[in-house]
C-alpha positions, 0 to 999 in steps of 0.5 A: 500500500505504501508503495502504491501511494509513493508511486502515485505521488511521484507520477503526480509530481512529474505530471505537474512539473511537465505541465508547468514546463510546457506552459512556460515554453509554450509547448503542447496544448499551451503552444501557439497552435492552440489559438489557431484551433480555437479560431478554427472551431468557432462557428461560421457566424463568428469571425475572430477579430484579427489584431493585425488591423489595428492602427499603431502610432510610432513616435519619432525623435523631434527634428530640429532644423536651424536656418541661417541668414547672413551667417547668423541663426535666423530661426530654429524649427522643431517638428514633432512627428508620429508615424501611423502603421496598420498592423504589427508587421508594418510597425516592425518594418518601420522600427527597423528602418527608423534611422534611415527614415529619420535621416531622409526626413532630416536631409530633406527638411534642411533644404525645404523650410528655407525655400518655403519660408522665402514665400511665406512668413510661417511654416505651412504645416500642410506643405511640410506634411505633404513633403514628409509623405512623399519621402515616406513613400520613397523610403518605405514604399507605399502602404507601409506607413499609412500616415504621417502625423505632424504633432507640432511645429515650433518656430523660434523666430522669423527668418531674416530677423536678427537674433537678440 
């Protein structure tokens, strides 16, 4: 009788340990395939929600552009951006290419606002946004970044005005 109790206790301990190991490492019934089988066993009327269609917003470092006039700093412009991606795959692609995208934005914005400010007194946010959207399509390709959100544009002075 004692032997039977000891064998039963050992089997339960081994089963508990193996179940916790499988759950920790995502093996067996605790693995990712179990989620697929639950979706497949759902009735035809029920459509499981895919998390791949959610909009995800990625913050970018602020872009600071210094504009010079007559060997002096005329103004400094700071642009804060967010990138909109649909789905986790696009978000990961954007994060991998973030330094390249920031570099292209910075290169273009160092030449574009001075030309824009010659025609207008203030930075036209809509023109800057269109410009950033053109660059995003060149760098990432169409459909990866669904939107460029210009959160703020801070202009610390007027071009041509002498700094105090």
